[in-house]
Structure formats: structure tokens, C-alpha cells
N, C-alpha and C positions, 0 to 999 in steps of 0.2 A: 504494500500500500504506500503510495507516494505521500511525502510529508505535506501536511496541510499548510497553506499559506493564507494568512488573513490580510486582505488588502489594507494598507495604511489609511487610505481614504475612508474606509468603513469605520475604522477605529476613531478617526478624527470626527466624523459626523456623529457617531454614537456618543462620543464624549461631550459634544455640544448639544445633544438632544435634550429637550425639556420633557417631552411626552413620548413614551415607548409603549407599544402593544406587542405582546408575544402570544401567538396562537400555537398551542401544542396539540399534537395528535397521538395516535396509538404507538408510533415509533418510539416516543419518549418512554412510555410505560414498558415497551418490549425490552428496553435496555435494563429494566429492573426485573426481567424474567417473566413478565406477564404477557401471555399470548395475545396478539391482536384479535379483535372481535371476529374477524373473518378467517382466522387460522383454523385448521382442522381441530376439532375437539378431541379430547383424549379420554381414555378409560371408559367409564360407564356412559359418557356423553358422546362417544365417537359416532353413534348412529344418528345423531341429531344435527341439523344445521341451525346455527344461531338464529337465522331468519324465521325458523319455524317455532322458536321459543320466545323471542323478544317481541311479542305483540299482545295487545289486549285480548284478541280473539283466542290466542293460545292459553292465556291465563284463565279466561272464562271456561274454556273447554277442559283444561286440566290444571287447576291452580297449584296442586301439590307438586306436579312435575316442574312447573316453572319456578316455584319457590325453591325447590331443592337445587335446581340448576344455579340459581343466583346465590344460594347458600354456599355451594361449592366454589363459585367464583369469588364470593366475599371472603372466604377462608384463604384463598390464594392471594387476594389483594392485601389481606391483613398480615400476611407473612412477608410481603415484598418490602424492600427498602428503597428509599430515594437514591438515585444514582448521581454521578457528577453533573449531569445535565440539569437535574432538578436544583442542585445546590448552586450551580452557576447562575441560574435565574434569580435565586435569592440574593446572591452577591451583586448581580447587576441592579436589582431593585434598590439596593442600598447606595448605589452610586448615582442613579439618575433621579431627577426631581419627581418624576411620576412614571410608574410602570404598572400597567394593567395586564394581568395574565388571564388569557381566555383559553380554556381547555375543553377539548372534546372527551377527555378521559374521565372515568367515573371512580377511579381508585383512591382519590384523596392524597396521592403521594406529594403533590405540590405543597399542600398545607402541612403535611408531615415534615417536609424539608424546611418549612418556615416561610413560604410565600403567604402574604396576607391579603393582597387585593386580587382575588380570584373570581372569575365568572365561570361557573360550571354549566356549559351549554347542554350537556346530556345528563346532568344529575350526578348523584353520588351513591355508589352501591352500599355504603355504610349507613345510609339513612333509610327509613321505612315510612310509608305513608298509607293512608286508607285508599282502597281501590275506588270507593264510591265518590269521593270528593277531593282527593289529592292532599288532604291535610296531614302534616307530619305527625307521627306517633312515636314517642320515645320509650314508652313502657307498656307492657302487656303481660297478662298472666300466661305462664307456660302450662297449657292444658294438655299438650300432646297433639293438638289439632294442627295440621299443616295444610295451608299456611295458618298462622295465628289470626285472631280477630281483635279488632279495636275494642278495648274495654268500655268505651263510652257509647259506641254506635253499633257494635257487632259487625261492622264492615270487615271483609277480608283485608288483610294487610299485604302490601306488595313493596318491592324495592322502589326507591325514589330515583328511578332512571327513566330516560325517554325511550319509549318503545317505537318500533316502526308504526307509522300512521298517527303518531301523537305530535302535538306541538311542543316546541321548546319552552322552558320555564318562562312565565310572563315577564317581559321586560329585559330578559337576559340578552337576547339577540339585538334588541334596539340599543341597549347600553353599549354593547360591544361594537356595533356599527358606528355609533357616534364617536367612540374613542378611536376607532380605526380611521375615521375621516379626519380627525383632528390631530393625529399623532405625527411626530417627526420621523419616527422609524417604526416599521412594522416587521416583525419576525414571523415567518411561517416555519414551524419546527416539527419535524417528525410526523408530518401529515401528508397524505396522498393527494390532498386538495381535490378530491372527487366527491366528498360527502357535503351536500348542501343542507342548510344554508351557511354552515361554517366556512365553506370554501369561497363564499362570496365576499367575506370580510376584507380580504386583501385588495379587492377591487375598489373599496372605499378609499384606501390610502393611495392607490394608483391614480384614481380620478382627481385627488386633491393635491397631487404633487409630492407626497411624502416618500421617503426612502423605503424600499422593500428588500427584505433579505430572506432567502430560502435556505434552510438548513435541513438537508435530507440526503440519505445515501443514494437515492435514485431520482430520476427526472420526474417532474409532475406537470400537469397542464399549465402551471404558472411559471415554469422555469424560464421560458423565453421572454417573459414580461418584467421580471423583477430586476432591481438594481444590482444585486449581488447574489451569487449562488455559491454556497459553501457545501461541498459534497463530503458527506461523512456522517457518522452517528453523532447525535447531539451531545452525548456524554464525553466526546472528544472535542468537538468543535466549540461548544459553548465555553468550557473552561479556558481554552486557548484564546478565544475572543476576549473574554473578560480580563485575562492576564495581560494581553497585549494592550488593551484599551486603558486599563488602570493598573500599570505595572507595580504600583506601591502595594 
């Protein structure tokens, strides 16, 4: 693998930036050992496709199956540790006046690493909500029923994640889009840039003349349009970028 070169111009512009937005995708979590959503399932779940389980219809048809699949994934996420890419974003946030982290990931690893301003576009697997009205529930009686029920309404409980056919959390996309339009630098990190509406955010920065940076091992639909492309895993690229930009 050839040695990564960080353009001096990028470091200079990042050092001068007042507002930065970083969009992260599954590639960042994959570096912590978490399989991306569309990777083949393993073990008991090998016969299922994620698209067959991550829908309201699947939950209605077999709530126990869907709950158990997410319980398995929650356990994996709970064992995962933030990687150098997560920590580099925390370090960057300490250096720039304003950094908003927008993530498609549901594992909470950014917060574990210490990131504070985080918009979770697709929810968080560690939170639970009522199926009936999406209200977050933090405690319930363990009766052995799977999935458990809300003690207040008797609604079935489900993970607080966005399923296929569902809208993003109210206001999350709008807040992220405004930030993308106003930022000086937009990072697209570890995302294939094919999942909408998250993939549309970089367009807000491009239309408003901001600097755009793609950090990804492979090419994406945005590669030809961005200001800088840094090829490689975020766990290597981001620490190198932070170190070069703020050598102290």
C-alpha cells in the first residue's frame, strides 16, 4: 500500500475553517469489527437478508424474530471499541470552532469515543422505543415475552433505528442539511454515498461553494465532484490528517 499523502492545501483550509461537517458511514464502524449492514450474515442469521428483517412489515409478521436479530447485533455493537478514526474526529472537534458529526451508523461508537455534537440519521441500536408511537422507553419488566412490552401502554417495544420504508428522525435531516450548506469543509467518510437521503448532504456544500473531502478506500458516485479525495481507511487517514493539520 502506497504511503498516504495529505495535501498541504487541505490542511491549511481545514485549519482556517470555522464550521466543519463530517458525515460517517458503515466503513467507519467496519474498522471496529462491525459488519456493514449489507454484508453477509453469519451463524444463525446466515439464511436471512437484512432487507427482509429491517422493516415494519417484518416486525408485524414476526416480532420475536426481528427483536432477536437486533439483540444479536446490539450485543456485537456493545463489544466493539472506537477505532483511531473515531478518536481522530474527537481530536478534530477540539481544534475547530464548530464540528457537527452526522452519522448513518447506529452503534453509538462516536459518542463512546467522546464526540458530543452528533446527529444520528438512522437511530441508535442501544435505544428502545414503542412500536405504536415511537416514544423512547428506558425501563420495562422482564417477563420473558419477546419482544418486551411498554409498561405504560402495553405496546410492543422495538429498536430505535430507521427501518426500510420509514422516515428519518424528525428534524435530523433538515438540521444536517442546513449545517452542510453553511459549512466551510464537508467530510464524507467511510460511506458508499448511495444511501439517500444521507448521500444528498454533500450536494448542499457543493452548491454553496464549501470544500468537500472524501475519505474512503474505494470510489463513490461523489469522487469526481469533491475537492479532495483521500483513499484509504478512515482509521489511517483521519489521524494522519489531524496530525499534519495540528502538529502540536
